[in-house]
N, C-alpha and C positions, 0 to 999 in steps of 0.2 A: 576509413578502411572499408573494403567491400564486404558484402554479406558473406557468411561462412559458406553457403552452398546455394547456387542460383536455381537448381532444379526444384520443381514443386511437386514431384512424384517420387515415392519411395516405398519400400516394403520393410516392415519391422518384424523380426522373428522372435518367437518365444517370449511373450510378455503377458503380464496381467493387465487387462484392459478395464479401466474403472472410470465411470462418470455418474456421479450422484444425481445429476439432472435428468438423465435418460434411464436411470436404473440399471445400466450395464455394469456387470462385474463378472468377467469371464477370463479365460486364458486362451492363448493361441497366437495368431499373427494378425497384423493390421496392414492394409494396403491403402495408400493415398495416391490419388490421381488428380493432377492439375489443381492442387491445393484443397481438395475435398476428400473426405473419407469415402473410399470406394467399397470396401468390405473389411470384415474382421471376424475373428473367431477361428473355427476349424476350417481354414482355407488353404489351398495349395500354394507352394512357393513358386513365383514366376521363374521361368527358365532364363530370361534375359530381358533387357530393355530398361529397367529402372534400378537404382541403387538398392541393395539389400543390406540391412544392418542387423547385427545380432543384438537381441534384447537381453539375453542371458538371465531371464527371470525378473527383469526390472518391471516397474509399473508404469503404464502410459495413462495419462489423465489429460483433461483439458488444461490449457495453460492458466497460470495464476493471473489475477486481475488486481491491481493496486489502485485505489481511488485517491491516494494522498501521498504525493512525493514532490520533491523539489529538485529539478534538474539545473537550476541556477542560471541557465542561458535564456535570454540575453542578460549581460551585465556583470555576472559574477563567475566567469568561465574559469577563474583560478581555483574555484571550489569544485565545480562540476560542469560538464557540458551535456548537451543532448546526446552526443555520441557516447561519452563515458557513462552517463546515467543509463542509457539504453543497454550498454554492455553489462553493467551491473545487473540490470533487470533480467535479461535473458539468461545470465549465468545463475540467477536465483530461481528460474522457472517461470518468470513473469512474461506474458505475451502482450499485455495491455497495461498502460500506466497513465493515470491522470496527474498532470503536473500543475502545481500551484502558481498563483499570479504574482507573487512577491519577487519579481525580477526587476531589472533596470534597463529599459523602461518597464513599468508595471504593465501587466497584461490587462489593460483597460480599454484598448482600442483594437478593432479588427486587424489592423496591420501587424500588430504584435502576435496575435493569435495565428494568423496565416503564416508568419515567419517561423513560428515554432513547428507548425504542422508540416510545412514544406521542408524544413531542415530534417525532421524525423523521417519523412518519406525518402529523402535523399540518402540518409544513412541506411535505412532499410533493415532495421533490427526489430525492436518491439513496436507495437502500435502506441502512439502518443496522443493523448486527448487533453487539451488545455482546459483548465478551470479559469474562468474570467474573474476579474475583481468585482466586488460588490460596489465599491466606491472609487471614484476617480482618484488615482494616486494613492489609494489605500488611506485616504485622509479622513474617511468617515463623515464626509460632508455632502457630496453629490453622488447620486446613483450613476453608474455607468449606463450606456445604451445597450441594455441586455439583448434586445432583439438583434442588433447588428453583431454582437458577439456570438450569439447562437448561430446566426447565418454563417459566420466565419468558421465555426467549429467548436465553440465552447460547450461543454456538457454539464456545467454547473457554475456556481458563483461563490466566491469566498474572499474575504480579506485576511486569509490565514496568516498566522503570526500575530494578528491583531483581532480582537473581537469586533463584530459589527457594533459601531460606536454608540449608537443611541437606539432606544426603543422605537422611535419614529422611523428611523432609517431602516431598521430591521423589518418593520411592518410593510413599508413600501417595497422593500426588496422581495419579501415573500409574495406579495401580491403581483409584482411585475414578473418575477421568475415563473410564477404559476401560469402565466399566459403562454409560456413556451415549454411547460411541463419539465422544468429543470429545478433541481434542489438548490437551496441556499445552505451552505456548509459553514458552521460557525465554530470558531476557536473560542470556547467558553471560558473567559477569564475576566474577572473584575480587576482591572489594573490598579485601582485605588487600594483594593485589599491586598493585591500582590506587593505593592509598595516597594518595588526594587528588590524583591526576594529572589533568591538564586537556587533554592532547593525546597523540598517539602518542609513545612513548619512542624516541628516535633522534637522528640528527644535527640535525634541525630543532629539536626541543625543546631540545637542548643549546645550539644557536646562539641561540635566543630566550630562554634562561634560564627555561623553563617546565617544571614538573614533568610527567614523562611517565607514560603508561599502557603497560606492556609488552604485546606480543602474547600472552605467556603468560597474562595475565589472562583473556583469552577462551578460550584453548586448554585450560587445565586444567579449566575448568568444562564445556566441550563434552565432554572426555574423561570427567569424572565422570558427566555426564548419560547418556552412551552406555553406560557400565558399569552404571549403575542400570537403564537401559532393558532390558538383557538379562535382568534378574531379574523383569520384569513383562510383562504383555500389553498395556501401554499404548502410546500414540502420542505421540512427542516431536517438537515442531517447534522448530528452532533459529532464533531471531530474529536479524535483521540481521548475518549473517556478514560479517566484515571482514578476516580474516587468512588467509594461505596455509596455516598449520597447521590452522586450523579447517576449511577446505575439505578438506584431506587426511583429517582425522579422520572427517568425514561421508562422504566417498567410501569409505573403508575400511569404515565401518559398513554402508553400503548393500551392499557386496560380501558382508557377513556376513548380509544379509537382515534387519537390524534395522528396526523400524518407525519410521524417522526421516525427516523432511522438513526442508527449510531454505529460508530466504529471504535475499536480500541487498537492498540499496537502491541507487538510481541514483548516489548520491554516492560509493559505494565502488568503482564501476567507472568513474567519471568524473573523480575528483579524488584527489590524494595529500595527505600532510601539508604539502607545500609551499604549499598553498592558504591555510594559516593566516597566512603572511607578508603576503598582500594582502587577505584577507577577514576577518581578525581573528575576532571572536566569531561571525560568521555562518558560519564554518567550524568551529565547535566543536560536536561531537556525541559521543554515547556509544553504541556504541564509536566511537573517534575515527577520522578519516581516517588511513590507514596509508601504507605505502611503495609504490613502483612495483611491486616484486615481489608484494606483496599484491594490488594492483589487477589485475595480469595473472592472478593465480591465481583471483580472483573471476570474471573474464571466462571463463577456462577452465572453471570450475565451472558457469557458465551454459551453455556450449557442450556440455559432455559430460553434462549432466543431474544432476550432483551437487547443484547448487542448483536447487530446484524452481520457484522463483517470484521475481518482483521485487515488493517491497512498498515503501511510501514512508517509513514511520516519520515521517509528517507530525507535527511537534512545534512548534506555534506558541508564540512568546513575544512579549510586548509590547516595543516599541522601547526603552523606558527600561531594560528588563532586559538586553538585548543590548548596550546602550551602556556598560555598566559595564566595568571593567578585565577583561581576559581571564580571570584567575583567578576572578573573582567572577560572571561572566556564566553563565547556565544553559546546559546542554547542549541541543542540538536545532535542527533547521531545518525549514521548511515544505517540502512536496514534492509535493502532489497536482497542482499546476498545471504542474510541469516534468517529472514522471516520464516521461510518454510520449515527449516530445521528446528527453529524454536517452537513452531506449531507442532511438529512431530514429537517434541518432548511431552506435550499434552496427550498425544495419542499413545505414546509408549508408557505413560503413567496411568492410562485407563480413564482419563478425564473426558476425552473425546474419541470417537472412532475416526478412521481415515476419511470416510465419506463425509462426515460432518466438517472436518477440517477443510476439505476441498469445497464444500458448500460455502463456508465462511470466507474462503480466499479466492473463489472463482465464480460460483453460481450466483450467490446473493449480491456481491458488488456489481456484477455485470447487469443484473436485473434492475437494481435500484438506479443505476446511472445510465441505463439504456445502451450499454456497450456491447460490441460484438465479442463473442466468446467461442472458443472451440467446443465442439460437441461430438461425442463418439456415437454417431449414427450415420447411416448411409446418406451421403449428401451433406453432412455436417462439415463446418469449416475446420481445417486441420491446423488450428493453433493448439499445440500440444506440448506437454512436459513429459519427459521420460526420466524417472528417478529410481535409484536403488535403495530400498529401505534398509537393506542389510549392511550397506556401507556407511561410513561416517565422514564428516568433513571437519577439518580444522579451520576455523574462521580466519580468513585473511592469509591463508597459506596455499600456494606460494605467494599469492598477492590478492588484494581486493581489486576488482575491475573498476570500481569507483575511483575517481581522481583523489578522493579523500580517504582518511583512515580512521575517522573518529567513531569507534565502536567499543562498548564495554565488553563485547563478546570476542574480541580479537584474540586469537591463540587458543580459544576453547574448542574442545572436541564436541561436535554436535551431531545428532543422528541424521542419517539420510544423505544422499549425494545426487544432485541433479546431473544426469548424464548427457542429455540432449534436450534442446528446445527448438520447436518448429513454429514458424509464423506463416500462415497461408501455405503450408506444406513445404516451405523452404527452411532448411536447417540453419539456424542463426547462432546456435551454441552447441559445441561438442567438447566434453571434458577431455577427451583423448587428444584434442588439439591444443590443450592447455598445459601439457607436460604432467598430467595427473592420471597416468594409466591406471585402469581398474584391475 
């Protein structure tokens, strides 16, 4: 399907204009010319020439940036495609998304990388940045040719879904990726300790009779990775932190000035393992939902800067896969269309302010991964989100834009509503075109 709007110039009336990176927080109008911010604030309304849209008191901010998503293409298009994933992204306010390498074929050669990039450009919705595999075929044996992958367009390296298999391989990956100033992103899981577990090990798993995954499974690999990081000049990024112990280890490493960053996901600060009782396989992800103590530690990690950013780990699966018995269902939930609203719950409860949430979901991820990002300054790139904080959204109503539906938040009323999304000044999402009039 073609882009929502091909023009790259517009005028947006009566909005709050907010960008924590530039320090802008004002009200008025905003004008974009040829994909760049031309002026904003107390400016006159143009008489003609470019589209004029009513903001009606909404807030315009830089677009969100997600450094951890699965678009499944190539190889698993029945779960998601680059097009459906991109539509989910822009409907959630995301203008840039990093997509993981566990496709089929694996993104371990430049041809696969270029195929992803070219397909995303053809679709013309969000900006898509591939993450290359650390090891050929995700087998944990032989390093990929990282230089060739960087030249093709990869912005980082990960065997996500699997940890970097050995300490030796991780050390080599950190050293090699450092030559290109790219991070190695690790899924921190000791698979021997996980031992076929399907949810967090604790009272709930015991009560439900399900095999558990202990918190130590995450923490021992975080500890391993940080010790290896000390011996290199590399950059380590810890994916989807879920445990109090993991947060503590990263916090201590930052005090020692190690070059480590970390992300968490909205489900880890919104839910606990109790959600498995009512949401079944839609609450099954890896790492699993943890305890209330872990959830609070994740929130504190966001508050004090230990956790650098919020990512989605958007992991779509077809309904027939998630409808299997819990033990047999795959790990993962979709997240691009609910992430910002779940973050707004932290704002509404006074845990974060809106500027901090935007820093965690736009500014910091773009800086760590070296990605282009919208900026509200004259000459800044017009990758923008327009949302109404007074409105609410019912997740998945009238539909998710993702090809999949696996979300424990489906049907829940969540704060905020994304009204429009712009990439390079082009309107790629408008809620009014979705049959959801405000």
